[in-house]
C-alpha positions as CSV (number, residue, x, y, z in Angstrom):
1,M,-13.3,-1.6,-40.6
2,M,-14.6,0.1,-37.5
3,R,-18.3,0.9,-37.5
4,E,-20.0,4.0,-36.1
5,P,-21.7,3.8,-32.7
6,T,-25.2,2.2,-33.0
7,P,-28.2,3.2,-30.9
8,A,-29.5,0.8,-28.3
9,C,-32.2,-1.5,-29.7
10,Q,-35.4,-2.2,-27.9
11,L,-36.3,-5.9,-27.8
12,A,-40.0,-6.8,-27.7
13,D,-39.1,-10.0,-25.9
14,A,-36.2,-10.9,-23.6
15,H,-33.6,-13.0,-25.3
16,C,-30.3,-14.4,-24.2
17,N,-27.6,-12.5,-26.1
18,L,-25.3,-15.5,-25.9
19,C,-27.4,-18.2,-27.5
20,G,-30.5,-16.4,-28.7
21,A,-33.0,-18.4,-26.5
22,G,-36.1,-16.6,-25.3
23,M,-36.3,-15.7,-21.6
24,R,-39.1,-14.6,-19.4
25,E,-37.6,-15.6,-16.1
26,A,-36.9,-13.6,-12.9
27,H,-33.8,-11.5,-12.2
28,D,-30.4,-13.3,-12.6
29,A,-32.1,-16.5,-13.8
30,L,-29.9,-18.9,-15.8
31,C,-30.6,-19.2,-19.5
32,P,-32.5,-22.5,-20.1
33,V,-30.3,-23.3,-23.1
34,C,-26.8,-22.1,-22.4
35,A,-27.1,-21.6,-18.6
36,S,-25.6,-18.1,-18.8
37,S,-26.2,-15.7,-15.8
38,A,-27.3,-12.1,-15.9
39,R,-23.8,-11.2,-15.1
40,Q,-22.5,-13.0,-18.2
41,R,-25.2,-11.6,-20.4
42,V,-24.5,-8.0,-19.3
43,M,-20.8,-8.5,-19.9
44,R,-21.5,-9.7,-23.4
45,S,-23.8,-6.7,-23.9
46,V,-20.9,-4.4,-22.9
47,F,-18.6,-5.8,-25.5
48,Q,-21.3,-6.0,-28.2
49,A,-21.4,-2.2,-28.0
50,L,-17.8,-1.9,-29.2
51,P,-16.6,-2.2,-32.8
52,H,-14.7,-5.4,-33.5
53,G,-11.5,-3.5,-34.3
54,L,-11.3,-2.1,-30.7
55,L,-11.4,-5.6,-29.4
56,A,-8.7,-7.1,-31.7
57,W,-6.3,-7.4,-28.8
58,R,-8.6,-9.9,-27.1
59,T,-7.8,-12.5,-29.8
60,L,-4.6,-13.0,-27.8
61,A,-6.6,-14.0,-24.7
62,P,-6.9,-17.7,-23.6
63,A,-9.6,-19.8,-25.0
64,P,-13.0,-18.7,-23.7
65,A,-15.4,-20.7,-21.6
66,P,-18.3,-22.7,-23.3
67,H,-20.6,-19.7,-23.0
68,G,-18.2,-17.6,-25.1
69,L,-16.8,-15.4,-22.3
70,D,-13.4,-15.7,-20.6
71,E,-14.0,-15.4,-16.8
72,R,-10.6,-13.7,-16.4
73,W,-12.0,-10.7,-18.3
74,F,-13.8,-9.5,-15.2
75,A,-13.7,-9.7,-11.4
76,G,-16.3,-9.5,-8.6
77,R,-18.2,-12.1,-6.6
78,A,-21.8,-13.0,-7.6
79,T,-24.1,-14.0,-4.7
80,A,-27.7,-14.8,-5.5
81,P,-29.9,-13.0,-5.9
82,D,-27.7,-9.9,-6.0
83,L,-24.3,-9.0,-7.3
84,A,-22.1,-7.7,-4.5
85,L,-19.1,-5.5,-4.7
86,A,-15.9,-7.5,-4.7
87,E,-13.3,-7.3,-2.0
88,P,-10.8,-4.5,-2.7
89,A,-7.9,-7.0,-3.2
90,D,-10.0,-8.8,-5.8
91,V,-10.5,-5.6,-7.9
92,V,-6.8,-4.5,-7.6
93,E,-5.6,-8.0,-8.4
94,A,-7.9,-8.0,-11.5
95,L,-6.2,-4.9,-12.8
96,D,-2.7,-6.2,-11.9
97,R,-3.2,-9.5,-13.8
98,V,-4.7,-8.1,-17.0
99,S,-2.0,-8.4,-19.6
100,A,-3.9,-6.5,-22.3
101,R,-5.6,-3.1,-22.0
102,G,-8.6,-3.6,-19.7
103,V,-10.8,-5.8,-17.6
104,V,-14.5,-5.8,-16.9
105,Y,-15.7,-5.5,-13.4
106,L,-19.3,-6.0,-12.4
107,G,-20.9,-4.8,-9.1
108,G,-20.7,-1.5,-7.2
109,D,-20.9,2.0,-8.5
110,G,-18.1,3.6,-10.6
111,A,-17.4,6.5,-8.1
112,A,-16.8,4.0,-5.3
113,L,-14.7,1.8,-7.5
114,A,-12.5,4.8,-8.6
115,G,-12.0,5.8,-5.0
116,L,-11.1,2.2,-4.1
117,L,-8.5,2.0,-6.9
118,A,-7.0,5.4,-5.9
119,L,-6.7,4.2,-2.3
120,H,-4.8,1.1,-3.6
121,C,-2.4,3.0,-5.8
122,A,-4.0,1.5,-9.0
123,P,-4.0,4.3,-11.7
124,C,-6.3,3.6,-14.6
125,S,-9.4,4.9,-16.3
126,V,-12.8,3.7,-15.2
127,I,-15.9,3.6,-17.4
128,A,-18.9,3.0,-15.1
129,M,-22.2,1.8,-16.7
130,D,-25.7,0.9,-15.7
131,V,-26.5,-1.9,-18.2
132,A,-29.8,-3.7,-18.9
133,D,-29.8,-7.5,-18.8
134,P,-31.0,-8.6,-22.3
135,G,-32.6,-11.7,-20.7
136,S,-34.6,-10.0,-17.8
137,P,-35.9,-6.7,-16.7
138,A,-32.9,-6.3,-14.3
139,R,-30.2,-3.6,-14.7
140,L,-26.7,-4.3,-13.3
141,A,-23.7,-2.0,-12.5
142,A,-20.7,-2.7,-14.7
143,S,-17.3,-1.0,-15.0
144,L,-14.5,-1.3,-17.5
145,L,-11.0,-0.7,-16.1
146,L,-8.6,0.5,-18.7
147,R,-4.9,1.2,-18.3
148,D,-4.7,3.5,-21.2
149,G,-6.7,6.8,-21.0
150,A,-6.8,7.0,-24.8
151,D,-8.7,3.7,-24.9
152,A,-11.3,5.1,-22.5
153,A,-11.8,8.2,-24.6
154,R,-12.1,6.0,-27.7
155,W,-14.5,3.5,-26.2
156,L,-16.8,5.9,-24.4
157,P,-18.9,7.2,-27.3
158,Y,-19.7,3.6,-28.4
159,L,-20.8,2.6,-24.9
160,Q,-22.9,5.8,-24.4
161,A,-24.6,5.2,-27.8
162,R,-25.5,1.6,-26.9
163,H,-26.5,2.0,-23.2
164,G,-27.5,5.7,-23.1
165,Q,-25.4,8.7,-22.4
166,A,-26.7,9.2,-18.8
167,A,-25.9,5.5,-18.0
168,V,-22.2,5.7,-18.9
169,A,-19.6,7.9,-17.3
170,A,-15.8,7.9,-17.3
171,R,-13.4,8.7,-14.4
172,V,-9.6,8.8,-14.3
173,V,-7.6,7.4,-11.4
174,E,-4.4,9.4,-11.3
175,D,-1.0,7.9,-10.5
176,P,-0.3,9.1,-7.0
177,F,3.4,8.6,-7.4
178,A,3.8,11.0,-10.3
179,P,5.0,13.8,-8.0
180,L,7.6,11.5,-6.5
181,R,8.9,10.6,-9.9
182,A,9.3,14.3,-10.8
183,E,11.2,15.0,-7.5
184,L,13.5,12.1,-7.9
185,A,14.2,13.2,-11.5
186,C,15.4,16.5,-9.9
187,W,17.8,14.5,-7.7
188,E,19.2,12.7,-10.7
189,A,19.5,15.9,-12.7
190,E,21.5,17.5,-9.8
191,E,23.6,14.3,-9.4
192,L,22.6,13.9,-5.8
193,E,22.3,10.6,-3.8
194,C,19.0,10.1,-2.1
195,G,19.4,8.0,1.1
196,L,16.2,6.4,2.5
197,W,15.9,3.9,5.4
198,W,13.0,1.8,6.7
199,R,11.9,1.1,10.3
200,D,9.1,-1.2,11.3
201,D,7.6,-1.3,14.9
202,D,5.9,-3.6,17.3
203,L,7.4,-7.0,16.4
204,V,6.4,-9.7,19.0
205,A,6.1,-13.0,17.1
206,D,6.5,-14.8,13.8
207,S,3.5,-14.3,11.5
208,P,2.5,-14.2,7.8
209,A,2.8,-10.4,8.0
210,L,6.4,-10.6,9.3
211,R,7.3,-13.0,6.5
212,R,5.6,-10.7,4.0
213,L,7.7,-7.8,5.4
214,A,10.9,-9.8,5.1
215,A,10.2,-11.0,1.6
216,L,9.4,-7.5,0.4
217,S,12.5,-6.2,2.0
218,Q,14.7,-8.8,0.4
219,R,13.1,-8.5,-3.0
220,H,13.8,-4.8,-3.2
221,A,17.1,-4.9,-1.3
222,A,15.7,-2.5,1.3
223,P,16.9,-3.5,4.8
224,V,14.6,-2.9,7.7
225,L,15.2,-2.0,11.4
226,V,12.6,-3.9,13.2
227,A,11.7,-2.7,16.7
228,V,10.9,-5.6,19.0
229,I,8.9,-5.5,22.2
230,P,11.3,-7.4,24.5
231,A,8.8,-8.6,27.1
232,Q,6.5,-10.2,24.5
233,A,9.2,-11.8,22.3
234,D,10.6,-15.3,22.9
235,A,13.0,-17.8,21.6
236,A,10.6,-19.0,18.9
237,L,10.7,-15.5,17.3
238,A,14.5,-15.5,17.5
239,R,14.7,-18.9,15.7
240,A,12.1,-17.9,13.1
241,T,14.0,-14.8,12.1
242,E,17.5,-16.5,12.2
243,D,17.3,-18.0,8.7
244,G,15.7,-16.6,5.6
245,M,15.4,-13.0,6.8
246,P,18.9,-11.5,6.1
247,T,17.7,-8.0,5.5
248,L,16.2,-7.5,8.9
249,A,18.0,-5.9,11.9
250,F,16.5,-5.8,15.3
251,C,16.4,-3.0,18.0
252,Q,14.7,-2.5,21.3
253,H,11.1,-1.1,21.4
254,G,10.9,-0.2,25.1
255,W,10.0,-3.1,27.4
256,N,6.4,-4.2,27.3
257,H,4.7,-1.3,25.3
258,T,2.7,-0.3,28.4
259,N,1.3,3.1,28.8
260,H,2.5,4.9,32.0
261,A,1.3,8.4,31.1
262,A,-1.4,10.3,33.1
263,P,-4.9,10.0,31.6
264,D,-4.8,13.5,30.2
265,Q,-1.4,13.1,28.6
266,P,-0.2,11.4,25.3
267,N,0.6,7.7,25.6
268,G,4.1,6.8,26.6
269,E,6.0,4.0,28.3
270,F,9.1,6.1,29.1
271,G,7.7,9.6,29.5
272,A,8.4,12.1,32.3
273,A,5.7,10.6,34.5
274,R,7.6,7.4,35.4
275,E,10.0,6.9,38.3
276,A,13.6,7.0,36.9
277,V,14.8,3.9,38.7
278,E,11.8,1.9,37.5
279,A,12.1,3.1,33.9
280,E,15.8,2.4,33.8
281,A,15.3,-1.1,35.2
282,D,12.8,-1.8,32.3
283,L,15.3,-0.5,29.8
284,V,18.1,-2.8,31.2
285,R,15.8,-5.8,31.2
286,G,14.8,-5.1,27.6
287,S,18.4,-4.8,26.4
288,E,19.3,-8.0,28.2
289,R,16.4,-9.9,26.5
290,M,17.3,-8.5,23.1
291,R,20.9,-9.6,23.4
292,E,19.9,-13.0,24.6
293,L,17.5,-13.5,21.7
294,F,19.2,-11.9,18.8
295,G,22.9,-11.7,19.7
296,E,24.9,-9.8,17.0
297,R,21.7,-9.1,15.1
298,F,20.6,-6.7,17.9
299,M,21.4,-3.1,17.3
300,P,21.7,-1.1,20.6
301,V,19.1,1.4,19.4
302,M,16.1,2.4,21.5
303,V,12.7,3.1,19.8
304,P,10.4,4.4,22.6
305,P,6.8,3.2,22.3
306,W,4.6,6.0,21.0
307,N,7.8,7.8,20.1
308,K,7.8,9.5,23.6
309,L,11.0,9.6,25.6
310,A,11.7,11.8,28.6
311,P,14.9,13.9,28.2
312,A,16.3,12.7,31.5
313,L,16.0,9.0,30.3
314,A,17.5,9.9,26.9
315,A,20.5,11.2,28.7
316,R,20.9,7.9,30.5
317,L,20.7,5.6,27.4
318,P,24.5,5.5,26.7
319,A,25.2,4.5,30.3
320,L,22.7,1.7,29.9
321,G,24.4,0.3,26.7
322,L,22.1,2.0,24.2
323,Y,23.9,4.2,21.8
324,G,21.1,5.1,19.3
325,V,17.6,6.3,19.5
326,S,14.9,6.6,16.8
327,Q,11.7,8.6,17.2
328,Y,9.5,10.6,14.9
329,L,10.6,13.9,13.3
330,S,8.1,16.1,15.2
331,E,9.2,14.9,18.6
332,P,11.4,17.4,20.7
333,Y,15.0,16.6,21.0
334,T,17.9,17.6,23.3
335,P,21.4,16.4,22.0
336,V,23.1,13.8,24.3
337,D,26.8,13.0,24.2
338,G,27.4,9.5,23.0
339,L,23.8,9.1,21.7
340,V,22.9,9.2,18.0
341,R,19.3,10.1,17.1
342,V,18.0,9.2,13.6
343,D,14.2,9.7,13.2
344,T,11.6,8.4,10.8
345,H,9.7,11.0,8.8
346,L,6.7,9.3,7.1
347,D,4.4,6.9,9.0
348,I,2.4,5.1,6.3
349,V,-0.4,3.9,8.7
350,D,-3.5,6.0,9.3
351,W,-3.8,5.8,13.1
352,R,-6.6,8.4,13.2
353,N,-8.7,5.9,11.2
354,G,-8.2,2.7,13.2
355,A,-4.9,1.8,11.6
356,G,-6.5,2.3,8.2
357,V,-5.1,3.1,4.8
358,R,-3.9,6.6,4.2
359,E,-4.5,8.5,1.0
360,P,-1.6,7.6,-1.2
361,A,-1.5,11.1,-2.8
362,A,-1.3,12.7,0.7
363,L,1.6,10.3,1.7
364,V,3.5,11.0,-1.5
365,G,2.9,14.8,-1.0
366,R,4.5,14.6,2.4
367,L,7.4,12.5,1.2
368,V,8.1,14.9,-1.7
369,A,8.1,17.9,0.7
370,I,10.6,16.1,3.0
371,L,12.7,15.2,-0.1
372,Q,12.8,18.8,-1.1
373,M,13.9,19.8,2.4
374,R,16.7,17.2,2.2
375,R,17.7,18.3,-1.3
376,T,17.9,22.0,-0.4
377,G,19.9,21.4,2.8
378,Q,17.1,22.1,5.3
379,L,17.3,18.5,6.5
380,S,20.6,16.6,7.1
381,E,19.6,13.1,8.1
382,P,18.4,10.2,5.8
383,I,14.7,10.0,5.3
384,G,13.0,7.3,7.3
385,I,9.9,5.4,6.3
386,L,7.9,3.9,9.2
387,S,5.6,0.9,8.9
388,H,3.8,-1.4,11.4
389,H,3.5,-4.9,9.8
390,R,1.1,-6.3,12.4
391,V,-1.8,-3.9,11.6
392,M,-1.3,-3.0,8.0
393,L,-4.2,-3.5,5.5
394,D,-3.8,-4.4,1.9
395,G,-3.9,-0.8,0.7
396,T,-1.0,0.1,3.0
397,W,1.0,-2.9,1.9
398,R,0.4,-1.9,-1.7
399,F,1.6,1.6,-1.1
400,L,4.8,0.3,0.4
401,E,5.3,-2.1,-2.5
402,R,4.7,0.7,-5.0
403,L,7.0,3.0,-3.2
404,L,9.8,0.5,-3.3
405,A,9.2,-0.2,-7.0
406,V,9.1,3.5,-7.9
407,T,12.4,4.2,-6.1
408,A,14.0,1.2,-7.8
409,D,13.6,3.1,-11.1
410,F,16.0,5.8,-10.0
411,S,19.7,5.3,-9.7
412,C,20.0,8.2,-7.2
413,V,18.0,6.3,-4.6
414,R,19.8,4.1,-2.0
415,W,18.0,2.2,0.7
416,L,20.4,2.2,3.6
417,H,21.1,-0.5,6.0
418,P,20.2,0.6,9.6
419,R,23.8,0.1,10.7
420,D,25.0,2.5,8.0
421,V,22.3,5.0,9.0
422,F,23.5,5.2,12.5
423,D,27.2,5.0,11.6
424,E,26.9,7.8,9.1
425,S,25.0,9.9,11.6
426,T,27.7,9.3,14.2
427,S,30.3,10.4,11.7
428,M,28.3,13.5,10.8
429,I,28.0,14.5,14.5
430,Q,31.7,14.0,15.0
431,K,32.5,16.2,12.0
432,E,30.1,18.9,13.3
433,A,31.8,18.8,16.7
434,Q,35.3,19.1,15.1
435,C,34.1,22.1,13.1
436,A,32.7,23.8,16.2
437,A,36.0,23.2,18.0
C-alpha cells in the first residue's frame, strides 16, 4: 500500500541513513562504519522520500553494492571535497542505459541539466532537488531523470514533502523531433516518397571520427558523399577507406582549402578574386589526385570550400572533367550545360559558435520547413544534410544519430546514394529541357 507523503524530520544528531551510525564529521566525510559518502547518503535520502510501491520496478535492478545502493542508478563524478557536474556525455549515457523509468544524477543545478539534455536530444522529465546530507551539515544538488512525465508528476509531491517545496522543482525536456515525426506522417498519409541525402566535408585523413561516420552510415543504410581536400589526402587515407566503408563515396573539395578572397570578402578558394588560369590548374590537380587515390570510388563532383564558386569557374567545370557541383541552398546559381548542381540544405554544425552544437529544436524546425517546401512542390531536389565529422561535438553526433533513427521509423523516407542523387537530377534537367523544347 502506498503511504501519504511524510514531512521532513529534523534530527538532533547527524546519523548515517545507511547504517545508522552517528556522524559529526566534516562535509563529504566517509561514515566510520559503512564508509558511505555524502553522495550515497543523499541518494538514499531521495529514495526514502518515496513510497515503496513507486520503487517496485527497482526490484528488477542488479544486486546492489555492499552499502545498499546500486551505482548504476546515478551518474556524475565526485571529486573531493566537492561534487562536480559530470561531462555531458556521462549524463546522456546515464539516461540511455537506464532500462527502467529513471536514474539519479548528483551535481549541478536542474536548469543547467535540463538545458544540457535538451541540447543532446534527450527528452525526459527532470526533478531537481537541494537535499541535506543526513550525516553532515552539507546540502547537495540532486536530480532525478525520468523518462515518463507521469512518473515525475506522481513522485513530485512526495519529494517536496520530504525535502521542502522550495527545494524541489520539476522541468520537462521536450522531444525536439516531435515536429519532424508529424511532418513525415503527412508524407506517409499523402503516399509520397521523401528523398534525403548526406554530404560530409573536409576529409583529409583516417581518424576515429571518420570511422564513427562510416559506422553510423552503414548501420542506418544512409550513404555519404565525403568531400576530400585533395592536397592534404594521401595513399594512407585511400587504403584506410578501401575496406569496411562501403557506404562512403568520395568527391573533390577544392584543392587545399585555402582562402584566396580579399580581407573584406567572405572566405573562398575559388571565388571571383582568383586568376582563372591558376584556379583551373588547382582544380585539375585536385581531380587527378582524387582519381589516383580513389579510382572508381571518386565521383566527379566539385564541392567548393566555403561553398563559394565563381560563375566563370562553374561554367568551366565540365571541360575539366567535373560534371556535378554541390554547394549550399542559399548560394546564387547560374545553370551550366553539362553540369548538375545538387545542394545541401541543413548544416548541423553551429559555425557561429566555434563549431559548437546547434539547438536541436531549431535544426528540426528548419528541416521541417524545407520538407514542407518539398512536399508542396516549392523545392524539386532531394534534401541534403551537411555534416563535418572532423569538428563535430558529441551533441552534434547525437543529433545526427537521432535524425537517422527517427527517419528509419517512416517507410516514406529513403536515404539516397549520392550517385542516384546526381543521376536523378540529371534526368530531371533533361526532362525539363525536353518540355521547354
